MDTraj code that builds the backbone (N, CA, C; nanometers):
import mdtraj as md
import numpy as np

residues = "MET GLU LEU GLY ASN PHE SER VAL SER LEU ALA VAL LYS ASP ILE GLU ALA SER LYS LEU PHE TYR GLU LYS LEU GLY PHE THR VAL PHE ALA GLY ASP GLN SER GLN ASN TRP LEU ILE MET LYS ASN GLY ASP HIS ASN ILE GLY LEU PHE HIS GLY MET PHE GLU LYS ASN ILE LEU THR PHE ASN PRO GLY TRP GLY SER ASP ALA GLN PRO LEU GLY GLU PHE THR ASP VAL ARG GLU LEU GLN ARG ARG LEU LYS ALA ARG GLY VAL ASN LEU ILE SER GLU ALA ASP GLU SER SER THR GLY ALA SER SER PHE MET ILE VAL ASP PRO ASP GLY ASN THR ILE LEU VAL ASP GLN HIS VAL".split()
xyz = np.array([
    [17.1701, 27.8702, 17.5609],
    [17.1863, 27.9090, 17.7004],
    [17.0590, 27.8686, 17.7744],
    [17.0713, 27.7777, 17.8696],
    [16.9577, 27.7298, 17.9485],
    [16.9399, 27.8208, 18.0695],
    [16.8246, 27.8883, 18.0764],
    [16.7995, 27.9847, 18.1835],
    [16.7198, 27.9274, 18.3004],
    [16.6685, 27.8051, 18.2872],
    [16.5916, 27.7442, 18.3949],
    [16.4431, 27.7662, 18.3803],
    [16.3708, 27.7368, 18.4851],
    [16.2253, 27.7478, 18.4846],
    [16.1829, 27.8913, 18.4521],
    [16.0774, 27.9042, 18.3724],
    [16.0251, 28.0361, 18.3344],
    [15.8905, 28.0598, 18.4005],
    [15.8706, 28.1816, 18.4467],
    [15.7393, 28.2241, 18.4961],
    [15.7248, 28.3735, 18.4730],
    [15.6040, 28.4199, 18.4874],
    [15.5765, 28.5628, 18.4813],
    [15.5410, 28.6066, 18.6224],
    [15.6104, 28.7084, 18.6699],
    [15.5825, 28.7658, 18.8014],
    [15.4938, 28.8881, 18.7794],
    [15.3699, 28.8786, 18.8243],
    [15.2729, 28.9841, 18.7994],
    [15.2629, 29.0797, 18.9178],
    [15.2722, 29.2077, 18.8894],
    [15.2502, 29.3118, 18.9904],
    [15.0991, 29.3349, 18.9960],
    [15.0343, 29.2823, 19.0987],
    [14.8882, 29.2863, 19.1063],
    [14.8407, 29.3943, 19.2026],
    [14.7211, 29.4450, 19.1762],
    [14.6620, 29.5488, 19.2618],
    [14.5876, 29.4888, 19.3802],
    [14.5284, 29.3708, 19.3605],
    [14.4495, 29.3045, 19.4640],
    [14.4806, 29.1556, 19.4544],
    [14.5625, 29.1052, 19.5460],
    [14.6096, 28.9674, 19.5347],
    [14.4958, 28.8663, 19.5448],
    [14.3965, 28.8931, 19.6257],
    [14.2827, 28.8009, 19.6376],
    [14.2039, 28.7960, 19.5074],
    [14.1755, 28.9113, 19.4486],
    [14.1020, 28.9138, 19.3216],
    [14.1815, 28.8438, 19.2117],
    [14.3124, 28.8649, 19.2098],
    [14.3971, 28.7999, 19.1089],
    [14.4009, 28.6492, 19.1311],
    [14.4128, 28.6062, 19.2556],
    [14.4140, 28.4634, 19.2863],
    [14.2849, 28.3986, 19.2382],
    [14.1723, 28.4599, 19.2685],
    [14.0428, 28.4044, 19.2268],
    [14.0312, 28.3992, 19.0748],
    [14.0789, 28.5027, 19.0063],
    [14.0743, 28.5052, 18.8600],
    [14.1564, 28.3906, 18.8012],
    [14.2800, 28.3750, 18.8470],
    [14.3662, 28.2710, 18.7907],
    [14.3207, 28.1307, 18.8299],
    [14.2521, 28.1170, 18.9429],
    [14.1917, 27.9878, 18.9765],
    [14.0853, 27.9509, 18.8737],
    [14.0118, 28.0501, 18.8225],
    [13.9125, 28.0233, 18.7188],
    [13.9769, 27.9733, 18.5896],
    [14.1048, 28.0079, 18.5696],
    [14.1788, 27.9619, 18.4514],
    [14.2467, 27.8276, 18.4760],
    [14.2258, 27.7704, 18.5947],
    [14.2821, 27.6398, 18.6254],
    [14.4113, 27.6412, 18.7042],
    [14.4574, 27.7574, 18.7476],
    [14.5779, 27.7660, 18.8296],
    [14.5429, 27.7344, 18.9748],
    [14.6371, 27.6748, 19.0461],
    [14.6214, 27.6507, 19.1894],
    [14.7422, 27.7080, 19.2618],
    [14.7213, 27.7472, 19.3859],
    [14.8311, 27.8008, 19.4661],
    [14.9305, 27.6887, 19.4918],
    [15.0555, 27.7165, 19.4630],
    [15.1627, 27.6189, 19.4724],
    [15.2596, 27.6537, 19.5856],
    [15.2798, 27.7824, 19.6066],
    [15.3740, 27.8285, 19.7093],
    [15.3402, 27.9734, 19.7423],
    [15.4062, 28.0252, 19.8449],
    [15.3877, 28.1651, 19.8806],
    [15.3087, 28.1832, 20.0077],
    [15.2801, 28.3088, 20.0377],
    [15.2078, 28.3440, 20.1588],
    [15.1247, 28.4681, 20.1288],
    [14.9963, 28.4487, 20.1147],
    [14.9092, 28.5605, 20.0781],
    [14.9140, 28.6722, 20.1815],
    [14.9355, 28.6386, 20.3090],
    [14.9438, 28.7427, 20.4115],
    [15.0698, 28.8288, 20.3932],
    [15.1689, 28.7772, 20.3205],
    [15.2897, 28.8537, 20.2889],
    [15.2819, 28.9119, 20.1474],
    [15.1658, 28.9015, 20.0848],
    [15.1365, 28.9609, 19.9536],
    [15.2085, 28.8957, 19.8363],
    [15.2325, 28.7629, 19.8438],
    [15.2872, 28.6938, 19.7280],
    [15.2395, 28.5492, 19.7250],
    [15.2103, 28.5036, 19.6038],
    [15.1689, 28.3655, 19.5789],
    [15.2316, 28.3181, 19.4487],
    [15.2642, 28.1902, 19.4425],
    [15.3052, 28.1266, 19.3184],
    [15.1935, 28.0298, 19.2822],
    [15.1453, 28.0410, 19.1594],
    [15.0352, 27.9564, 19.1138],
    [15.0821, 27.8722, 18.9958],
    [15.0216, 27.7533, 18.9829],
    [15.0664, 27.6563, 18.8848],
    [14.9464, 27.6012, 18.8078],
    [14.9685, 27.5804, 18.6791],
    [14.8719, 27.5134, 18.5923],
    [14.9546, 27.4252, 18.5005],
    [14.9633, 27.2956, 18.5318],
    [15.0524, 27.2069, 18.4569],
    [15.1955, 27.2497, 18.4788],
    [15.2684, 27.2700, 18.3696],
    [15.4072, 27.3151, 18.3786],
    [15.4196, 27.4669, 18.3810],
    [15.3081, 27.5382, 18.3837],
    [15.3094, 27.6843, 18.3758],
    [15.2966, 27.7453, 18.5150],
    [15.3854, 27.8395, 18.5433],
    [15.3856, 27.9068, 18.6733],
    [15.3685, 28.0567, 18.6549],
    [15.2932, 28.1170, 18.7457],
    [15.2854, 28.2625, 18.7537],
    [15.3040, 28.3007, 18.9006],
    [15.3612, 28.4163, 18.9223],
    [15.3723, 28.4694, 19.0566],
    [15.2823, 28.5913, 19.0681],
    [15.2117, 28.6015, 19.1779],
    [15.1288, 28.7192, 19.2072],
    [15.1975, 28.7949, 19.3203],
    [15.2297, 28.9211, 19.2959],
    [15.3026, 29.0019, 19.3934],
    [15.2332, 29.1363, 19.4090],
    [15.1881, 29.1646, 19.5296],
    [15.1212, 29.2918, 19.5581],
    [15.2181, 29.3838, 19.6321],
    [15.2444, 29.5009, 19.5731],
    [15.3258, 29.6017, 19.6393],
    [15.4744, 29.5742, 19.6426],
    [15.5227, 29.4794, 19.5646],
    [15.6655, 29.4458, 19.5672],
    [15.7437, 29.5071, 19.4520],
    [15.6785, 29.5326, 19.3408],
    [15.7419, 29.5996, 19.2284],
    [15.6348, 29.6661, 19.1444],
    [15.6756, 29.7574, 19.0568],
    [15.5812, 29.8415, 18.9838],
    [15.5196, 29.7768, 18.8615],
    [15.5960, 29.6897, 18.7934],
    [15.5429, 29.6308, 18.6711],
    [15.5768, 29.4831, 18.6647],
    [15.5155, 29.4144, 18.5711],
    [15.5367, 29.2716, 18.5544],
    [15.6816, 29.2425, 18.5179],
    [15.7294, 29.1252, 18.5581],
    [15.8671, 29.0847, 18.5347],
    [15.8679, 28.9431, 18.4771],
    [15.9487, 28.9217, 18.3731],
    [15.9738, 28.7874, 18.3226],
    [16.0797, 28.7264, 18.4129],
    [16.0562, 28.6069, 18.4634],
    [16.1465, 28.5471, 18.5613],
    [16.1965, 28.4113, 18.5140],
    [16.3270, 28.3906, 18.5274],
    [16.3896, 28.2619, 18.4998],
    [16.4590, 28.2160, 18.6272],
    [16.4496, 28.0870, 18.6569],
    [16.5111, 28.0307, 18.7777],
    [16.6094, 27.9192, 18.7414],
    [16.7385, 27.9552, 18.7233],
    [16.8378, 27.8508, 18.6981],
    [16.8402, 27.7513, 18.8142],
    [16.8509, 27.6238, 18.7813],
    [16.8591, 27.5219, 18.8855],
    [16.7268, 27.4673, 18.9318],
    [16.6164, 27.5206, 18.8782],
    [16.4832, 27.4735, 18.9168],
    [16.4093, 27.4177, 18.7974],
    [16.3353, 27.3108, 18.8206],
    [16.2400, 27.2624, 18.7226],
    [16.1073, 27.3336, 18.7430],
    [16.0078, 27.3014, 18.6616],
    [15.8781, 27.3688, 18.6725],
    [15.8047, 27.3361, 18.8018],
    [15.8504, 27.2321, 18.8726],
    [15.7909, 27.1955, 19.0011],
    [15.8645, 27.2585, 19.1188],
    [15.9536, 27.3546, 19.0906],
    [16.0329, 27.4259, 19.1920],
    [16.1228, 27.3318, 19.2706],
    [16.1636, 27.2232, 19.2080],
    [16.2581, 27.1298, 19.2684],
    [16.3939, 27.1477, 19.2018],
    [16.5012, 27.1354, 19.2788],
    [16.6351, 27.1538, 19.2223],
    [16.6665, 27.0528, 19.1122],
    [16.7351, 27.1002, 19.0096],
    [16.7818, 27.0144, 18.9015],
    [16.9200, 26.9606, 18.9368],
    [16.9542, 26.8431, 18.8863],
    [17.0851, 26.7852, 18.9118],
    [17.1973, 26.8652, 18.8488],
    [17.1747, 26.9131, 18.7281],
    [17.2747, 26.9921, 18.6572],
    [17.2099, 27.1181, 18.6016],
    [17.2827, 27.2283, 18.6088],
    [17.2333, 27.3542, 18.5534],
    [17.3488, 27.4522, 18.5437],
    [17.3281, 27.5581, 18.4674],
    [17.4288, 27.6632, 18.4545],
    [17.4059, 27.7664, 18.5648],
    [17.5079, 27.7890, 18.6453],
    [17.4991, 27.8816, 18.7575],
    [17.4693, 28.0236, 18.7095],
    [17.3957, 28.0974, 18.7894],
    [17.3546, 28.2339, 18.7570],
    [17.4748, 28.3245, 18.7275],
    [17.5861, 28.3041, 18.7968],
    [17.7045, 28.3870, 18.7740],
    [17.7667, 28.3581, 18.6373],
    [17.7608, 28.2325, 18.5932],
    [17.8097, 28.1975, 18.4599],
    [17.7185, 28.2563, 18.3528],
    [17.5885, 28.2499, 18.3740],
    [17.4941, 28.3117, 18.2797],
    [17.5221, 28.4614, 18.2689],
    [17.5448, 28.5245, 18.3823],
    [17.5745, 28.6674, 18.3864],
    [17.7016, 28.6988, 18.3065],
    [17.8068, 28.6205, 18.3267],
    [17.9325, 28.6411, 18.2524],
    [17.9094, 28.6291, 18.1015],
    [17.8331, 28.5281, 18.0606],
    [17.8062, 28.5080, 17.9178],
    [17.7295, 28.6257, 17.8580],
    [17.6298, 28.6738, 17.9304],
    [17.5507, 28.7856, 17.8792],
    [17.6333, 28.9130, 17.8717],
    [17.7146, 28.9378, 17.9736],
    [17.8016, 29.0560, 17.9712],
    [17.8986, 29.0480, 17.8534],
    [17.9509, 28.9291, 17.8257],
    [18.0429, 28.9109, 17.7132],
    [17.9736, 28.9370, 17.5791],
    [17.8426, 28.9179, 17.5762],
    [17.7643, 28.9424, 17.4545],
    [17.7155, 29.0863, 17.4457],
    [17.7557, 29.1690, 17.5419],
    [17.7199, 29.3102, 17.5384],
    [17.5870, 29.3457, 17.6025],
    [17.5282, 29.2541, 17.6795],
    [17.4015, 29.2815, 17.7469],
    [17.4303, 29.3626, 17.8732],
    [17.3615, 29.4744, 17.8895],
    [17.3769, 29.5586, 18.0084],
    [17.2898, 29.5058, 18.1210],
    [17.3490, 29.4951, 18.2385],
    [17.2762, 29.4475, 18.3560],
    [17.2356, 29.5669, 18.4423],
    [17.1130, 29.5614, 18.4976],
    [17.0688, 29.6682, 18.5876],
    [17.0930, 29.6311, 18.7334],
    [17.1132, 29.5025, 18.7601],
    [17.1634, 29.4561, 18.8895],
    [17.2433, 29.3298, 18.8610],
    [17.3404, 29.2999, 18.9468],
    [17.4307, 29.1883, 18.9202],
    [17.4413, 29.0946, 19.0386],
    [17.4645, 28.9678, 19.0067],
    [17.4977, 28.8685, 19.1082],
    [17.6419, 28.8934, 19.1527],
    [17.6702, 28.8704, 19.2779],
    [17.8053, 28.8841, 19.3314],
    [17.8891, 28.7691, 19.2767],
    [17.9869, 28.8012, 19.1938],
    [18.0709, 28.6998, 19.1285],
    [18.1508, 28.6167, 19.2291],
    [18.1746, 28.6691, 19.3482],
    [18.2543, 28.5961, 19.4466],
    [18.1690, 28.5048, 19.5349],
    [18.0367, 28.5077, 19.5159],
    [17.9470, 28.4275, 19.5994],
    [17.9190, 28.2918, 19.5336],
    [17.8521, 28.2055, 19.6076],
    [17.8028, 28.0785, 19.5560],
    [17.6579, 28.0631, 19.5999],
    [17.5865, 27.9703, 19.5367],
    [17.4484, 27.9434, 19.5771],
    [17.3514, 28.0464, 19.5224],
    [17.2486, 28.0739, 19.5993],
    [17.1408, 28.1623, 19.5565],
    [17.1927, 28.3021, 19.5240],
    [17.1461, 28.3560, 19.4114],
    [17.1805, 28.4914, 19.3702],
    [17.0950, 28.5273, 19.2497],
    [17.1048, 28.6521, 19.2056],
    [17.0226, 28.6942, 19.0928],
    [17.0854, 28.8131, 19.0212],
    [17.0378, 28.8365, 18.8992],
    [17.0697, 28.9584, 18.8257],
    [16.9480, 28.9979, 18.7447],
    [16.9460, 29.1240, 18.6996],
    [16.8335, 29.1743, 18.6215],
    [16.8847, 29.2448, 18.4963],
    [16.8070, 29.2298, 18.3898],
    [16.8330, 29.2977, 18.2638],
    [16.7006, 29.3553, 18.2139],
    [16.7083, 29.4408, 18.1130],
    [16.5880, 29.4982, 18.0529],
    [16.5968, 29.4771, 17.9024],
    [16.4882, 29.4272, 17.8422],
    [16.4894, 29.4061, 17.6980],
    [16.4671, 29.5386, 17.6250],
    [16.4788, 29.5415, 17.4921],
    [16.4665, 29.6681, 17.4176],
    [16.3324, 29.7387, 17.4332],
    [16.2294, 29.6649, 17.4769],
    [16.0969, 29.7258, 17.4952],
    [16.0705, 29.7681, 17.6388],
    [16.1713, 29.7585, 17.7247],
    [16.1557, 29.8016, 17.8626],
    [16.1044, 29.6954, 17.9572],
    [16.0948, 29.5700, 17.9114],
    [16.0499, 29.4613, 17.9982],
    [16.1653, 29.4155, 18.0865],
    [16.1400, 29.4103, 18.2156],
    [16.2420, 29.3655, 18.3094],
    [16.2466, 29.2135, 18.3096],
    [16.3684, 29.1592, 18.3097],
    [16.3912, 29.0147, 18.3158],
    [16.4768, 28.9880, 18.4382],
    [16.4256, 28.9031, 18.5262],
    [16.4955, 28.8632, 18.6474],
    [16.5453, 28.7202, 18.6298],
    [16.6736, 28.7003, 18.6501],
    [16.7306, 28.5644, 18.6528],
    [16.7655, 28.5390, 18.7985],
    [16.6849, 28.4539, 18.8622],
    [16.6833, 28.4398, 19.0079],
    [16.7074, 28.2941, 19.0470],
    [16.8290, 28.2651, 19.0890],
    [16.8663, 28.1292, 19.1283],
    [16.8425, 28.1109, 19.2767],
    [16.7673, 28.0072, 19.3138],
    [16.7346, 27.9803, 19.4533],
    [16.8179, 27.8693, 19.5148],
    [16.8971, 27.7996, 19.4333],
    [16.9768, 27.6868, 19.4845],
    [17.1246, 27.7185, 19.4765],
])
top = md.Topology()
chain = top.add_chain()
for i, resn in enumerate(residues, 1):
    res = top.add_residue(resn, chain, resSeq=i)
    for name in ("N", "CA", "C"):
        top.add_atom(name, md.element.get_by_symbol(name[0]), res)
traj = md.Trajectory(xyz[None], top)
């Protein structure tokens, strides 16, 4: 099952301090708006999101339809199809994509250790 681009969405206490720290590790700002309390940073094919005040804990994020450069892929498995497959395998969803919609949508699941996983399609 191809879930798309992977990143870690970090719930940060101070977005400027976090940005400066990750810049020391070689990450550069790729997208986002610091005045809105979110940034996406990139180091090669690795992406992290910095989010201040948007959620309580870190989230593992997958983006169906996106490559690591946040550009749309020609072919990918739609988020609603991924959701159907996971539900058929007995995975409980904590939020669901609208099955009657098309385009951008998302769903969330939680792994056995309490880690939230967001599958967030932007295309």
